[in-house]
FISERO-982050 format. One record per residue: residue in three letters; x, y, z of N, C-alpha, C in turn. Coordinates in pm, whole numbers, plus 50000, padded with zeros to 5 digits. Layout:
! FISERO-982050
   code    n_xx    n_yy    n_zz   ca_xx   ca_yy   ca_zz    c_xx    c_yy    c_zz
    Ala       X       Y       Z       X       Y       Z       X       Y       Z
...
***
This chain:
! FISERO-982050
   code    n_xx    n_yy    n_zz   ca_xx   ca_yy   ca_zz    c_xx    c_yy    c_zz
    Unk   49625   47867   51256   49727   47972   51261   49662   48109   51267
    Unk   49701   48189   51364   49649   48324   51375   49710   48411   51265
    Unk   49628   48498   51207   49674   48588   51101   49671   48731   51153
    Unk   49782   48801   51136   49791   48941   51177   49818   49028   51055
    Unk   49728   49119   51028   49744   49213   50917   49803   49342   50971
    Unk   49913   49386   50911   49976   49513   50947   49961   49607   50829
    Unk   49887   49715   50847   49857   49809   50738   49947   49931   50746
    Unk   50010   49964   50635   50093   50083   50625   50032   50174   50519
    Unk   49978   50288   50564   49914   50383   50474   49994   50513   50472
    Unk   49966   50594   50370   50035   50722   50358   50033   50766   50213
    Unk   50078   50889   50191   50075   50945   50057   50174   50881   49962
    Unk   50155   50910   49834   50248   50864   49731   50386   50923   49757
    Unk   50486   50838   49771   50620   50886   49799   50651   50903   49946
    Unk   50563   50855   50033   50585   50874   50177   50678   50769   50237
    Unk   50707   50661   50162   50796   50557   50212   50726   50429   50253
    Unk   50603   50410   50210   50527   50290   50247   50596   50162   50203
    Unk   50635   50158   50076   50698   50037   50023   50831   50009   50091
    Unk   50908   50116   50117   51036   50098   50185   51014   50037   50323
    Unk   50918   50092   50398   50892   50042   50532   50843   49897   50527
    Unk   50755   49866   50432   50706   49729   50418   50821   49633   50392
    Unk   50910   49670   50300   51024   49582   50270   51114   49566   50392
    Unk   51135   49674   50466   51219   49669   50585   51160   49572   50689
    Unk   51031   49582   50713   50966   49494   50810   50969   49349   50763
    Unk   50945   49328   50636   50945   49192   50582   51083   49128   50595
    Unk   51187   49208   50570   51323   49155   50584   51352   49114   50728
    Unk   51303   49194   50823   51326   49164   50963   51244   49048   51015
    Unk   51124   49031   50959   51035   48924   51006   51062   48790   50940
    Unk   51130   48792   50827   51169   48668   50761   51051   48588   50708
    Unk   51060   48455   50723   50961   48366   50662   50826   48369   50732
    Unk   50818   48437   50846   50688   48445   50915   50594   48545   50849
    Unk   50646   48627   50756   50565   48736   50701   50566   48734   50548
    Unk   50460   48789   50492   50450   48809   50349   50393   48947   50322
    Unk   50420   49000   50204   50377   49135   50171   50265   49137   50069
    Unk   50178   49237   50082   50067   49256   49989   50054   49406   49961
    Unk   50060   49443   49833   50054   49585   49795   49918   49618   49736
    Unk   49856   49722   49788   49726   49766   49734   49740   49809   49588
    Unk   49859   49855   49548   49881   49897   49410   49847   49787   49309
    Unk   49864   49661   49349   49836   49552   49255   49687   49533   49232
    Unk   49605   49605   49306   49460   49589   49294   49394   49704   49217
    Unk   49476   49782   49146   49415   49880   49055   49331   49806   48952
    Unk   49224   49870   48910   49133   49806   48815   49206   49779   48682
    Unk   49173   49666   48623   49232   49629   48495   49165   49713   48385
    Unk   49245   49794   48316   49190   49883   48214   49215   49831   48072
    Unk   49246   49704   48058   49275   49649   47926   49161   49666   47825
    Unk   49033   49670   47868   48927   49690   47768   48924   49831   47709
    Unk   48996   49926   47771   48991   50065   47727   49105   50098   47631
    Unk   49082   50190   47536   49194   50237   47454   49294   50315   47540
    Unk   49416   50329   47492   49522   50389   47572   49488   50530   47617
    Unk   49423   50609   47531   49391   50748   47567   49298   50752   47688
    Unk   49202   50659   47694   49109   50655   47807   49178   50604   47933
    Unk   49271   50511   47917   49347   50463   48033   49426   50578   48095
    Unk   49492   50656   48010   49576   50766   48059   49494   50874   48129
    Unk   49363   50881   48100   49279   50984   48159   49222   50945   48295
    Unk   49241   50820   48336   49188   50773   48464   49263   50839   48580
    Unk   49190   50876   48683   49250   50936   48803   49295   50823   48895
    Unk   49423   50791   48891   49477   50682   48971   49504   50724   49115
    Unk   49474   50848   49148   49491   50896   49285   49357   50909   49357
    Unk   49253   50850   49299   49120   50843   49361   49097   50699   49407
    Unk   49043   50678   49526   49024   50541   49577   48941   50451   49485
    Unk   48855   50509   49404   48771   50427   49318   48849   50364   49203
    Unk   48976   50398   49190   49060   50332   49089   49096   50189   49130
    Unk   49069   50155   49257   49101   50023   49310   48984   49927   49291
    Unk   49017   49802   49262   48917   49696   49253   48893   49643   49396
    Unk   48811   49715   49471   48788   49682   49611   48724   49544   49631
    Unk   48627   49503   49549   48572   49369   49569   48679   49259   49560
    Unk   48772   49273   49465   48877   49174   49454   48971   49180   49574
    Unk   49000   49300   49622   49086   49315   49740   49022   49247   49860
    Unk   48893   49269   49880   48822   49203   49990   48827   49051   49975
    Unk   48807   49005   49854   48807   48860   49828   48942   48799   49865
    Unk   49051   48863   49823   49185   48812   49853   49211   48818   50003
    Unk   49174   48928   50067   49194   48939   50212   49116   48830   50286
    Unk   48995   48802   50243   48916   48698   50309   48987   48563   50302
    Unk   49045   48531   50188   49113   48403   50174   49241   48401   50258
    Unk   49312   48514   50261   49434   48522   50341   49401   48505   50489
    Unk   49297   48572   50535   49259   48565   50676   49207   48426   50713
    Unk   49161   48351   50613   49114   48214   50636   49226   48111   50622
    Unk   49350   48158   50611   49466   48068   50597   49460   47986   50469
    Unk   49408   48043   50363   49395   47969   50239   49492   48024   50134
    Unk   49555   47938   50055   49634   47986   49942   49544   48061   49845
    Unk   49598   48158   49776   49516   48235   49684   49603   48294   49575
    Unk   49540   48355   49477   49611   48422   49369   49595   48573   49387
    Unk   49706   48644   49375   49708   48790   49392   49740   48854   49257
    Unk   49663   48952   49214   49691   49014   49084   49825   49087   49085
    Unk   49879   49107   48966   50001   49186   48949   49972   49293   48846
    Unk   50001   49419   48878   49962   49531   48794   50082   49587   48719
    Unk   50057   49623   48593   50160   49683   48508   50125   49832   48490
    Unk   50203   49918   48555   50171   50061   48551   50205   50124   48416
    Unk   50288   50060   48338   50321   50115   48206   50202   50106   48111
    Unk   50121   50000   48127   50006   49979   48038   49873   50003   48108
    Unk   49875   50017   48241   49753   50029   48322   49666   49904   48309
    Unk   49732   49790   48297   49659   49664   48283   49712   49563   48384
    Unk   49627   49467   48415   49667   49358   48503   49751   49259   48422
    Unk   49862   49214   48482   49946   49118   48414   49873   48984   48401
    Unk   49900   48909   48294   49825   48785   48270   49849   48677   48374
    Unk   49967   48677   48437   50000   48573   48534   49996   48633   48675
    Unk   49904   48590   48761   49898   48642   48898   50009   48585   48983
    Unk   50022   48641   49105   50120   48592   49201   50052   48495   49297
    Unk   50122   48387   49329   50064   48288   49419   50095   48325   49564
    Unk   49994   48315   49649   50010   48347   49791   49994   48221   49875
    Unk   50094   48196   49959   50085   48087   50057   50066   48149   50195
    Unk   49987   48084   50281   49956   48141   50413   50081   48176   50495
    Unk   50078   48293   50559   50181   48340   50650   50111   48400   50772
    Unk   50170   48389   50891   50104   48443   51010   50099   48596   51015
    Unk   50193   48661   50947   50194   48807   50945   50188   48854   50800
    Unk   50099   48949   50772   50084   49004   50638   50106   49155   50648
    Unk   50208   49203   50579   50239   49346   50577   50179   49406   50451
    Unk   50080   49492   50469   50013   49556   50356   50059   49700   50345
    Unk   50078   49748   50222   50105   49891   50204   50017   49945   50092
    Unk   49968   50068   50111   49881   50126   50011   49829   50262   50051
    Unk   49789   50338   49951   49742   50474   49973   49619   50481   50063
    Unk   49528   50385   50048   49396   50400   50111   49357   50283   50199
    Unk   49452   50220   50263   49420   50103   50346   49332   50137   50465
    Unk   49331   50263   50508   49248   50304   50622   49130   50389   50578
    Unk   49108   50398   50449   49001   50483   50397   48863   50421   50418
    Unk   48853   50291   50401   48723   50224   50408   48700   50171   50550
    Unk   48591   50213   50615   48568   50176   50755   48562   50026   50779
    Unk   48515   49949   50682   48500   49805   50704   48634   49733   50710
    Unk   48740   49797   50660   48871   49733   50662   48946   49757   50792
    Unk   48924   49868   50857   49005   49907   50973   49004   49804   51085
    Unk   48890   49741   51118   48893   49642   51228   48972   49516   51196
    Unk   49007   49495   51069   49077   49373   51031   49225   49378   51066
    Unk   49277   49498   51090   49421   49512   51109   49460   49494   51255
    Unk   49563   49416   51278   49621   49405   51412   49699   49530   51447
    Unk   49752   49596   51346   49828   49720   51366   49818   49803   51239
    Unk   49794   49933   51256   49790   50023   51142   49883   50141   51164
    Unk   49953   50179   51058   50053   50284   51063   50023   50384   50952
    Unk   50031   50512   50986   50020   50618   50884   50152   50693   50879
    Unk   50212   50701   50759   50337   50773   50740   50309   50917   50702
    Unk   50352   51008   50786   50331   51151   50764   50458   51209   50701
    Unk   50448   51253   50576   50565   51297   50501   50535   51430   50432
    Unk   50625   51527   50440   50601   51657   50376   50580   51644   50225
    Unk   50499   51732   50168   50468   51727   50026   50593   51739   49940
    Unk   50688   51824   49981   50809   51844   49901   50888   51714   49889
    Unk   50897   51639   49997   50970   51513   49994   50894   51408   49913
    Unk   50763   51404   49927   50684   51308   49851   50698   51333   49701
    Unk   50698   51461   49662   50713   51495   49521   50851   51454   49470
    Unk   50956   51484   49544   51091   51449   49501   51105   51299   49483
    Unk   51050   51222   49575   51058   51076   49564   50978   51026   49445
    Unk   50862   51087   49421   50778   51043   49309   50846   51074   49176
    Unk   50910   51189   49165   50983   51223   49042   51092   51120   49017
    Unk   51171   51090   49121   51280   50994   49106   51228   50857   49063
    Unk   51117   50813   49123   51062   50683   49089   51007   50680   48947
    Unk   50926   50780   48911   50858   50776   48781   50953   50799   48665
    Unk   51060   50875   48686   51159   50890   48579   51229   50757   48553
    Unk   51257   50684   48660   51332   50559   48647   51245   50442   48606
    Unk   51128   50428   48670   51047   50307   48654   50935   50322   48552
    Unk   50891   50446   48524   50772   50462   48440   50797   50552   48319
    Unk   50927   50582   48294   50967   50654   48174   50893   50787   48158
    Unk   50881   50862   48267   50814   50991   48264   50914   51103   48286
    Unk   50877   51222   48243   50963   51338   48264   50931   51402   48399
    Unk   51028   51472   48454   51007   51540   48581   50895   51643   48569
    Unk   50889   51713   48456   50786   51816   48438   50646   51757   48441
    Unk   50629   51641   48378   50496   51579   48376   50456   51531   48515
    Unk   50552   51478   48590   50524   51432   48725   50488   51548   48815
    Unk   50562   51657   48805   50536   51775   48888   50399   51835   48857
    Unk   50364   51839   48727   50233   51892   48689   50120   51806   48744
    Unk   50134   51675   48730   50031   51585   48782   50019   51595   48934
    Unk   50133   51609   49000   50132   51619   49146   50052   51742   49190
    Unk   50075   51854   49124   50008   51978   49163   49858   51976   49130
    Unk   49824   51917   49016   49686   51923   48970   49598   51810   49024
    Unk   49659   51695   49050   49579   51578   49088   49625   51515   49219
    Unk   49754   51480   49226   49802   51399   49338   49783   51470   49471
    Unk   49829   51594   49480   49820   51663   49609   49675   51692   49650
    Unk   49588   51738   49558   49447   51756   49598   49382   51626   49645
    Unk   49411   51514   49577   49355   51385   49618   49415   51340   49751
    Unk   49542   51373   49773   49605   51341   49900   49532   51411   50015
    Unk   49507   51539   49998   49441   51615   50105   49298   51567   50127
    Unk   49234   51520   50021   49094   51477   50032   49079   51336   50086
    Unk   49164   51244   50039   49142   51102   50071   49251   51037   50155
    Unk   49374   51084   50144   49485   51015   50211   49510   51071   50350
    Unk   49533   51203   50359   49568   51263   50488   49467   51236   50598
    Unk   49335   51236   50571   49240   51211   50680   49254   51073   50746
    Unk   49324   50980   50681   49340   50847   50738   49426   50846   50864
    Unk   49505   50951   50884   49589   50958   51002   49507   50945   51130
    Unk   49384   50995   51125   49298   50990   51243   49258   50848   51280
    Unk   49273   50753   51188   49231   50615   51213   49348   50520   51235
    Unk   49471   50571   51235   49589   50486   51250   49623   50465   51396
    Unk   49675   50345   51428   49726   50320   51563   49850   50403   51590
    Unk   49936   50412   51488   50059   50491   51498   50067   50588   51381
    Unk   50095   50713   51411   50128   50812   51307   50275   50845   51326
    Unk   50356   50818   51225   50501   50837   51236   50550   50924   51122
    Unk   50657   50998   51148   50717   51084   51048   50797   51000   50949
    Unk   50802   51049   50827   50887   50987   50725   50985   51092   50673
    Unk   51115   51059   50675   51179   50934   50714   51161   50904   50863
    Unk   51152   50776   50894   51124   50736   51032   51246   50760   51120
    Unk   51228   50825   51233   51336   50830   51332   51372   50689   51377
    Unk   51498   50668   51410   51546   50534   51444   51466   50472   51558
    Unk   51430   50553   51658   51356   50500   51772   51218   50452   51730
    Unk   51151   50525   51640   51019   50485   51594   51027   50357   51512
    Unk   51131   50346   51428   51147   50227   51346   51172   50105   51435
    Unk   51258   50120   51534   51286   50009   51625   51162   49968   51702
    Unk   51084   50065   51747   50962   50034   51820   50861   49961   51734
    Unk   50851   50002   51608   50757   49936   51517   50802   49793   51488
    Unk   50930   49774   51468   50982   49639   51445   50953   49549   51565
    Unk   50976   49601   51684   50953   49521   51805   50805   49485   51818
    Unk   50717   49580   51787   50573   49552   51796   50532   49444   51697
    Unk   50587   49448   51578   50553   49348   51478   50604   49210   51517
    Unk   50723   49204   51576   50778   49074   51617   50696   49009   51726
    Unk   50625   49091   51805   50541   49036   51910   50430   48948   51851
    Unk   50388   48980   51730   50280   48901   51669   50325   48758   51642
    Unk   50455   48737   51622   50503   48601   51597   50494   48515   51721
    Unk   50479   48580   51838   50471   48507   51964   50327   48491   52012
    Unk   50235   48564   51947   50097   48566   51993   50020   48446   51941
    Unk   49956   48366   52028   49882   48248   51982   49748   48283   51920
    Unk   49698   48403   51945   49567   48440   51892   49576   48577   51831
    Unk   49481   48604   51740   49475   48736   51678   49426   48837   51779
    Unk   49489   48960   51781   49443   49063   51872   49390   49180   51793
***
């Protein structure tokens, strides 16, 4: 079975997860999703104060060797275990998620195009270009609801850490994407992306 990796990169709050879910819903059982967020390093050995001080907007916060290992097994059509991350504790959950082979894998994450060795693995790569004001508003809404944070703390972190790291590590990835699209996606761009992904279900070989 040919495996096609579709990478969706972009800043925090740019709509990566929404787009991944949309594509997965349209592709049905032929596709599975993989989030780079689940590969944050497990900080359980550290006290809470040290966990809170980690810069989660720097690529080195990711356990890249484990990500490579999981991708290798997925590309080899092998079942594997995928970590699950708990952002409230900054620790890996004790029970991983089981992965069964699928011909299309939709990946979303901040830095999927950051590392040169990963870029050739993707059949299609997308960068979501989203204004900072919209990314901040979405991040505030998410973190207040899902991570029990105040709007003031999110806004402060965005200004001091998130946006500088975005300009340094995230935005430059646009130069390596097959498609750079605005977020929210115009209907024509979304339809074109869906059609391109569906073509992979008809392809007998990886391209």
